[in-house]
C-alpha positions in Angstrom: -5.9 -119.7 144.7 -7.2 -120.4 148.7 -5.4 -118.5 151.2 -4.0 -121.3 152.7 -2.3 -122.5 149.3 -0.9 -119.1 149.1 0.8 -119.8 152.4 2.2 -122.9 151.8 3.7 -121.2 148.4 5.2 -118.9 150.6 6.6 -121.4 153.3 8.3 -123.3 150.3 9.6 -120.1 149.1 11.0 -119.2 152.2 12.4 -122.3 153.3 13.9 -122.6 149.9 15.5 -119.5 150.2 17.3 -120.6 154.0 18.2 -123.8 152.3 20.2 -121.9 149.9 21.8 -119.5 152.4 22.8 -122.6 154.6 24.5 -124.0 151.8 26.4 -120.8 150.6 27.5 -120.7 154.5 28.7 -124.4 154.3 30.7 -123.6 151.2 31.7 -120.4 152.6 32.9 -121.8 155.9 34.7 -124.8 153.9 36.5 -122.7 151.9 37.8 -120.1 155.1 38.9 -123.6 156.5 40.8 -124.7 153.9 42.1 -121.1 152.5 42.3 -118.3 154.6 42.7 -120.1 158.4 45.8 -121.6 156.9 47.0 -118.4 155.3 46.2 -116.5 158.6 48.3 -119.1 160.6 51.2 -118.7 158.1 51.4 -115.0 159.0 51.1 -115.5 162.6 53.5 -117.7 163.1 55.7 -115.8 160.7 55.4 -112.6 162.6 55.3 -114.3 165.9 59.0 -115.2 165.3 59.7 -111.9 163.6 58.9 -110.2 166.7 60.9 -112.3 168.7 63.9 -111.8 167.2 63.3 -108.1 166.5 62.9 -107.4 170.4 66.3 -109.4 170.6 68.1 -107.7 168.7 66.6 -104.5 168.7 67.4 -103.1 165.3 67.9 -99.3 165.4 64.7 -97.6 163.1 64.2 -93.7 163.7 61.4 -92.5 162.3 60.0 -89.2 161.3 56.0 -88.1 161.8 54.3 -85.5 160.8 51.4 -84.8 163.7 48.9 -82.3 162.6 48.5 -78.8 164.6 51.9 -79.0 165.6 54.4 -79.9 163.1 57.4 -82.3 162.4 58.7 -84.9 164.8 62.0 -86.3 164.5 63.8 -89.6 165.0 61.2 -91.4 167.0 62.2 -95.1 167.9 60.3 -97.9 166.5 60.5 -100.5 169.0 58.2 -103.1 171.4 57.0 -105.8 168.9 54.2 -108.1 170.0 51.3 -110.2 168.7 47.9 -109.6 170.4 45.0 -112.1 169.9 41.4 -112.2 170.0 41.9 -114.8 173.0 44.3 -112.6 175.0 41.9 -109.6 174.6 38.8 -111.8 175.6 40.5 -113.0 178.8 40.6 -109.5 180.1 36.9 -109.8 180.5 35.8 -113.4 180.4 37.0 -116.8 182.1 39.0 -119.2 180.5 36.6 -121.9 180.6 34.1 -119.9 178.3 36.5 -118.9 176.0 37.1 -122.7 175.4 33.5 -123.1 174.7 33.0 -120.4 172.2 36.3 -122.3 170.1 33.8 -125.0 169.5 31.8 -123.2 167.5 32.8 -121.9 164.1 33.9 -118.0 164.1 35.4 -116.1 161.2 37.3 -114.2 164.3 38.8 -117.1 166.1 41.9 -116.5 163.4 42.3 -112.8 163.7 45.3 -111.2 165.3 47.6 -108.0 165.5 51.0 -107.1 165.5 51.4 -104.1 167.4 54.6 -101.8 168.2 55.0 -98.4 169.1 57.4 -95.1 168.0 58.8 -93.3 171.3 60.1 -90.1 171.5 62.2 -88.3 174.0 59.7 -85.7 175.4 56.3 -84.9 175.7 54.7 -82.8 172.8 52.9 -79.8 174.2 50.4 -77.6 172.1 47.8 -75.1 172.5 44.8 -74.0 170.7 42.5 -71.1 171.0 39.6 -71.3 167.9 36.7 -73.5 169.2 36.8 -75.5 165.8 40.5 -76.1 166.3 40.3 -77.2 170.0 37.5 -79.7 168.5 39.7 -81.0 165.8 42.4 -81.5 167.9 40.8 -83.5 170.4 39.3 -85.9 167.3 42.4 -86.0 165.7 44.1 -87.3 169.0 41.0 -89.7 169.2 41.0 -91.1 166.2 44.4 -92.3 165.8 44.9 -93.1 169.3 47.3 -91.0 170.6 47.8 -90.9 174.5 47.0 -87.3 175.1 45.7 -85.5 178.4 44.5 -81.8 177.8 43.4 -78.9 180.2 40.5 -76.1 179.2 40.7 -72.6 180.2 37.4 -70.7 180.8 36.4 -67.5 180.7 33.9 -65.4 183.0 30.9 -67.4 181.3 32.3 -70.5 181.4 33.0 -70.3 177.6 36.3 -72.7 176.7 39.1 -69.6 175.4 41.8 -72.3 174.9 42.9 -75.9 175.5 46.2 -77.0 176.6 47.3 -80.6 174.7 49.9 -82.7 176.1 51.0 -86.0 174.7 53.2 -88.8 175.5 55.8 -88.9 173.6 54.7 -92.6 172.1 52.9 -93.4 168.9 51.0 -96.9 168.5 51.2 -98.9 165.4 48.9 -101.7 164.6 48.7 -104.3 161.6 45.4 -105.9 162.5 44.7 -109.0 160.5 40.9 -110.2 159.9 39.7 -113.2 157.9 36.4 -112.4 155.7 33.8 -115.2 155.5 32.3 -113.6 153.0 34.9 -112.9 150.2 37.5 -115.7 151.6 40.3 -113.2 151.8 42.4 -111.4 154.9 41.5 -107.7 155.7 44.8 -105.7 156.9 44.0 -102.5 158.6 47.3 -100.7 159.2 47.1 -97.7 161.5 49.7 -94.9 162.5 52.4 -96.5 159.9 54.3 -95.4 158.0 52.7 -92.3 159.1 49.8 -91.3 161.3 46.9 -92.6 159.3 44.5 -95.5 159.1 44.4 -97.5 155.5 42.6 -101.0 154.7 44.2 -103.6 152.2 43.0 -107.1 151.0 45.1 -110.0 150.6 44.3 -113.3 149.0 45.0 -116.4 150.7 47.4 -117.1 147.8 49.3 -114.2 148.1 51.0 -114.9 151.8 54.0 -116.9 150.1 57.4 -116.9 151.9 58.8 -114.4 149.5 55.5 -112.3 150.0 56.3 -112.6 154.1 59.8 -111.6 153.6 58.6 -108.5 151.9 56.4 -107.7 154.7 59.1 -107.9 157.2 61.1 -105.3 155.2 58.1 -102.9 155.1 57.7 -103.2 158.8 61.3 -102.4 159.6 61.3 -99.4 157.3 63.7 -101.4 154.7 63.7 -101.0 151.0 61.1 -103.4 149.9 59.0 -104.8 147.1 55.6 -104.9 149.0 52.3 -104.9 147.2 49.2 -103.9 148.8 46.0 -103.8 147.5 43.1 -101.4 148.6 39.3 -102.9 148.7 37.6 -102.0 145.7 35.1 -99.9 147.6 38.1 -97.6 148.5 39.6 -97.2 145.2 38.5 -93.7 143.6 37.5 -93.6 140.6 37.9 -90.8 137.8 35.1 -88.3 137.6 33.0 -87.9 134.1 34.5 -85.3 132.2 31.4 -82.9 132.4 32.0 -83.0 136.3 35.7 -82.3 136.1 35.0 -79.4 133.9 32.5 -77.9 136.1 34.6 -78.6 139.1 37.4 -76.8 137.1 35.5 -73.9 136.4 34.4 -73.5 139.8 37.9 -73.4 140.9 38.4 -70.7 138.2 35.6 -68.6 139.1 36.8 -68.2 142.7 39.9 -67.3 141.7 38.3 -64.4 139.5 36.3 -63.3 142.6 39.1 -63.0 144.9 41.2 -60.8 142.5 37.7 -58.6 142.1 36.9 -59.1 145.9 33.3 -59.4 144.4 31.1 -62.6 145.3 29.1 -63.5 142.4 25.9 -65.2 143.0 25.1 -67.9 140.4 21.6 -69.9 140.1 21.8 -73.6 140.5 21.8 -75.3 137.3 18.4 -76.9 136.7 17.7 -79.5 133.6 20.3 -81.0 131.6 22.6 -78.9 128.8 22.2 -79.5 125.2 25.0 -81.6 123.1 25.9 -78.2 121.4 26.0 -76.5 124.5 28.4 -78.5 126.3 30.5 -78.8 123.5 30.5 -74.7 123.3 31.2 -74.7 127.3 33.9 -76.9 127.0 35.8 -75.1 124.1 35.1 -72.0 126.2 37.0 -73.4 129.0 39.6 -75.0 127.4 40.5 -71.6 126.1 40.1 -70.3 129.3 42.5 -72.4 130.9 44.9 -71.8 128.4 44.7 -68.3 129.4 45.3 -69.2 133.1 48.2 -71.5 132.2 49.7 -68.4 130.2 48.7 -66.0 132.6 51.1 -68.2 135.1 54.0 -67.8 133.2 57.1 -65.8 134.2 56.9 -63.3 131.8 53.4 -62.3 132.2 53.4 -60.0 135.1 49.7 -59.1 135.5 46.1 -60.5 134.6 43.3 -57.8 134.2 40.4 -59.6 135.5 38.3 -56.6 135.3 38.7 -55.8 131.8 37.5 -59.1 130.5 34.9 -60.0 133.3 32.0 -58.6 131.2 32.7 -61.0 128.6 33.1 -63.8 131.2 29.8 -62.9 132.6 27.9 -63.5 129.1 29.7 -66.8 129.0 28.1 -67.8 132.0 24.7 -66.4 131.2 24.4 -68.8 128.5 24.6 -71.6 131.1 22.5 -70.3 134.1 19.0 -71.6 134.8 16.4 -69.7 137.0 
């Protein structure tokens, strides 16, 4: 085949792919406009009205939090509800005309919004850390969860940081962020610092956003008994480990416990290759016996377990599965 003919074929192939992508994009946009957009508008309208009444009635919603690195925060008041849209965020950096021009084009972010509120305490929170790892971890924790904090470092003569004092304002921001997803025709909900200091992601189908669901959401937001069901994306769901993997993990925990009892760390060569079926069966049977032995040893009537006397037998079993 001539080189020019090859180029023509490649061109035709690429054009066909582009046309298929354009058709798919058009279908996604159509479904977004007819399903996702109405669901987001229904959510926004309902929550906007909910915020108005919550801010007027001001129900007493007292919340306890566990602040890692500090302890329990008790009876913080949840209040000050508001809806924040992308237009409001853009207005801080762009002119009104530029926003209007952008709205003429399709954008899956045009209908996104957030419901925000906050929990207020009575006093500032002060905590002090002296270990390098704890100081770094505590800073990252405050930053990750957007907690308002100031900190002051103390250094030694060599300018090494030896302690950090953190002072957190008595405020915990809460956010429910609703995003339309073009590719999946769903609504992605990201919940920050609710019901505790954390972040979780959920997926809503447009058909779920009914009057009953919205009512349960309002109860959930105000921490009342509710029957709200939120689904996590498949990507975030934990899948069970294979049985053999679970067995080896359980064995590792058991081995660490035995090492602590003996105060003698045991080095094991990494396992190479694959076990034969009979070896796996023998290992599983032995592991079950050891688990039963440990469970029996944990009962009140048994006061001691002689790990040292059984270590030689344990080592023989381990040697069967070592690969060097």
